[in-house]
C-alpha positions in Angstrom: 14.2 27.7 36.6 16.1 24.7 37.5 13.0 22.5 37.7 12.1 23.7 34.2 15.4 23.1 32.8 15.3 19.5 34.4 11.9 19.0 33.0 12.8 19.9 29.5 15.9 18.0 29.8 14.2 14.8 30.7 11.4 15.4 28.2 14.0 15.7 25.4 15.5 12.3 26.3 12.0 10.8 26.2 11.3 12.3 22.7 14.7 11.1 21.3 13.8 7.6 22.6 10.2 7.8 21.2 11.5 8.9 17.8 12.5 5.3 16.9 9.0 3.8 17.9 7.2 4.2 14.5 10.2 3.2 12.3 10.7 0.2 14.7 7.0 -0.6 14.7 7.0 -0.3 10.9 9.9 -2.9 10.7 8.1 -5.3 13.3 4.8 -5.5 11.6 6.8 -7.0 8.7 7.0 -10.1 10.8 4.3 -10.1 13.4 0.6 -9.2 13.3 -0.5 -6.0 15.0 -2.4 -7.5 17.7 0.5 -9.8 18.8 3.0 -6.9 18.4 1.0 -4.7 20.6 0.3 -7.3 23.3 3.8 -8.8 23.3 5.4 -5.6 23.7 3.2 -4.7 26.6 4.0 -8.1 28.3 7.6 -7.8 27.9 7.7 -4.2 29.3 5.5 -5.4 32.1 7.7 -8.1 33.2 10.6 -5.6 33.2 8.4 -3.3 35.3 7.2 -5.9 37.8 11.1 -6.8 38.4 11.9 -3.2 39.0 8.9 -2.7 41.4 9.8 -5.9 43.2 13.5 -5.1 43.6 12.8 -1.5 44.8 10.0 -2.6 47.0 7.7 0.0 45.8 4.3 0.4 47.7 1.1 -0.4 46.0 -0.9 2.5 44.4 -3.9 3.5 46.3 -7.5 2.6 45.1 -8.1 6.0 44.1 -5.2 5.9 41.7 -6.6 2.9 39.8 -8.9 4.7 37.6 -6.1 7.1 36.3 -3.6 3.9 35.9 -6.5 2.4 33.8 -6.6 5.5 31.6 -2.8 5.3 31.1 -3.2 1.7 30.0 -5.8 2.4 27.6 -3.8 5.4 26.1 -0.4 4.5 26.0 -0.1 0.6 26.7 -2.8 -0.7 24.4 -4.5 2.2 22.3 -1.5 4.1 20.8 0.7 1.1 20.1 -2.3 -1.0 18.5 -3.7 1.9 16.4 -0.3 2.9 15.0 0.5 -0.8 14.4 -2.7 -0.9 12.3 -2.0 2.5 10.6 1.6 1.4 9.5 -0.1 -1.4 7.4 -1.5 1.4 5.3 1.1 4.1 5.4 4.8 4.5 5.7 6.4 5.3 8.8 8.0 8.6 7.4 4.0 9.7 6.7 2.9 8.5 10.1 5.7 10.4 11.9 4.4 13.8 10.9 1.3 13.1 12.8 3.3 13.1 16.0 3.0 17.0 15.6 -0.6 16.7 16.6 0.5 15.2 20.0 1.4 18.4 21.8 -2.0 19.9 21.1 -3.7 16.7 22.2 -1.5 16.5 25.4 -2.3 20.1 26.1 -5.9 19.8 25.8 -5.9 16.7 28.2 -3.4 18.7 30.4 -6.3 21.2 30.9 -9.1 18.7 31.2 -7.2 16.3 33.6 -4.2 18.0 34.9 -5.7 21.4 35.8 -3.3 23.4 34.0 -4.2 26.8 32.3 -1.9 27.8 29.3 -2.1 31.3 28.1 -4.4 32.3 24.9 -1.4 32.7 22.8 -0.1 29.3 23.5 -3.3 27.8 21.9 -2.8 30.1 18.9 0.6 28.6 18.0 -0.3 25.1 19.3 -3.3 25.0 16.9 -1.3 26.7 14.0 1.2 23.7 14.2 -1.5 21.1 14.3 -3.2 22.6 11.3 0.1 22.3 9.6 0.1 18.7 10.2 -3.4 18.1 9.1 -2.7 20.0 6.0 0.3 17.9 5.3 -1.7 14.8 5.9 -4.4 16.0 3.4 -2.0 16.6 0.8 -0.9 14.2 -1.9 2.5 13.0 -1.0 2.2 9.8 -2.5 2.0 7.6 0.7 -1.2 8.9 2.0 -4.2 6.5 3.0 -7.4 7.6 4.5 -7.6 4.6 6.7 -4.0 5.0 7.9 -4.5 8.8 8.6 -7.8 8.2 10.6 -6.0 5.4 12.8 -3.1 7.9 13.3 -5.5 10.5 14.5 -7.4 8.2 16.8 -3.9 7.0 18.2 -2.7 10.7 18.9 -6.0 11.5 20.8 -5.5 8.3 23.1 -1.9 9.0 23.5 -2.3 12.6 24.6 -4.9 11.4 27.1 -2.4 8.7 28.3 0.4 11.3 28.6 -1.6 13.8 30.4 -3.1 11.4 33.0 0.3 9.6 33.5 2.1 13.0 34.1 -0.4 14.2 36.6 -0.2 10.9 38.5 3.7 10.8 38.4 3.7 14.0 40.6 2.7 11.6 43.4 3.8 8.2 42.3 6.9 8.8 40.1 7.3 8.4 36.2 8.6 4.8 36.0 6.3 3.7 38.8 3.1 4.9 36.9 4.2 3.2 33.6 5.0 0.0 35.4 1.8 0.0 37.4 0.0 0.6 34.1 1.6 -2.3 32.3 0.9 -4.5 35.3 -2.7 -3.5 35.2 -3.1 -4.3 31.4 -1.7 -7.9 31.8 -5.1 -9.6 32.3 -5.8 -8.3 28.7 -2.4 -8.4 27.1 -1.4 -11.8 28.2 -4.5 -13.6 26.5 -4.0 -11.7 23.4 -0.4 -12.9 23.1 -1.7 -16.4 23.5 -4.5 -16.1 20.8 -2.3 -14.4 18.3 0.8 -16.4 18.8 2.5 -16.9 15.3 2.1 -20.3 14.0 5.7 -20.4 12.8 8.7 -18.4 14.0 10.9 -19.4 10.9 9.2 -16.6 8.7 10.2 -13.9 11.3 13.4 -12.1 10.3 15.9 -10.4 12.4 14.7 -6.9 11.7 11.4 -7.7 13.1 12.9 -9.0 16.3 14.9 -5.9 16.6 11.8 -3.8 16.0 9.9 -6.0 18.7 12.7 -5.6 21.2 13.2 -1.6 20.6 9.3 -0.9 21.1 9.2 -3.4 24.2 12.2 -2.0 26.1 12.5 1.5 25.0 9.2 2.6 23.5 7.1 1.0 26.2 9.3 1.4 29.2 12.6 3.4 29.3 11.2 6.2 27.4 8.4 6.9 29.9 10.8 7.1 32.8 12.2 10.4 31.3 8.9 11.6 29.6 6.5 11.4 32.4 9.3 12.9 34.7 9.8 15.7 32.3 6.1 16.5 32.0 5.6 16.1 35.6 8.2 18.7 36.9 8.2 20.9 33.9 4.4 21.3 33.1 2.4 18.8 31.0 1.3 21.5 28.3 4.7 23.3 28.2 7.1 20.3 28.1 4.7 18.4 25.8 5.5 20.8 23.1 8.8 18.9 22.9 7.1 16.0 21.1 7.1 18.5 17.8 10.7 17.8 17.4 10.0 14.1 17.2 9.2 14.2 13.6 12.8 15.6 12.8 14.4 12.6 14.6 11.8 10.1 13.3 12.1 11.1 9.8 15.9 11.0 9.8 15.7 7.4 11.1 13.0 6.3 8.4 15.1 7.9 5.7 18.4 6.6 6.9 17.6 3.2 8.3 14.7 2.1 6.3 15.3 4.0 3.3 11.8 5.3 2.8 11.2 8.4 0.8 11.3 11.8 2.8 9.4 14.3 0.6 10.4 18.1 0.9 6.8 18.5 1.9 7.3 16.5 5.1 10.6 18.5 6.0 8.7 21.9 5.4 5.7 20.9 7.5 8.0 19.7 10.2 10.1 22.9 10.1 7.0 25.1 10.4 5.5 23.0 13.3 9.0 23.5 15.2 8.7 27.3 14.7 5.0 26.9 16.3 6.3 25.1 19.2 9.0 27.5 19.9 6.5 30.2 20.4 3.9 27.9 22.0 6.7 27.2 24.6 7.2 31.0 25.2 3.6 31.7 25.9 2.8 28.4 27.9 
C-alpha cells in the first residue's frame, strides 16, 4: 500500500508538471519552428542529464538496455514533442490537451505488450470508455478542430504511450531520471544536427513568452517531470498509475484558459469530467 501511495504521489507530481507542456509549446511555436523547438528542448535537457550523470557518477547502461532506451528516445524525446509542436500549428492548446485523455489507454496497451502487466477486464472497459469520450470530443465541432492537427495528436499519443511504458519498465532497474538522461544522451547525434540546421536566422523576432515556453519544455517537460513520472509508473504499476494522465486535461485547460486566454468550451469541460469518472473506475479495477 505504501508503494502504491508513493507511486501515485510521484505520478501526480509528474502529471502536474506535464500539464504545462502543451500551453508552453503553443507559446514557443510562436517564435520557433517546430523542428528547432523539438531538437533544442532535447539538447538542453540532455546537457542537464549529462551533468547529473557525471556528478553522481552513474554507471553506463548495459548493451541490452540500448534498444529500450532507443524506444524511449523515439517516443518521448523526439516523437511526442515534434508531433505535438506540428499539431499546435493547426489547433489550440486547449483542444490538444483533451487528447491527453487517450494517453492512459495507450500507456496501458504498451504496459501489456512491453511491461508484462495484466489489468482486469473491467479496467479495459473503463479505459476504452474514457478514450471513446475523448475521440467523440475531437470529432465534434468545437470551433478549433483540424483533421491534420487531430491526426498528429493521435500519432503523438501512440508514440508517447510506448515511450512511457518502455521507460517505466526500464526504470525498475536503472531509475527514472537515469532512463530519461540516457535516452536524451542517445538522441544527441540526431538532435544536435537538427538544431544547427534549423537555427533561427535572426533572434530579434523571438519574444519573451517564446523563450519562457522553450525554457519550460526543456527543463520541466523534458527532464524534471520524467523524474517523478517514471518513478511513479515503475513502483505503482504502469497501467494503474498511467491513468493519472486523465487528470492532465483539467490542469492543462486551466492553464490554457487563464494564461493564454484561449476559449475553453463547455464541451471540453464535460468531456474531461466524464474521462475522470472513467479513470476512477479504471484505477479501481487495474
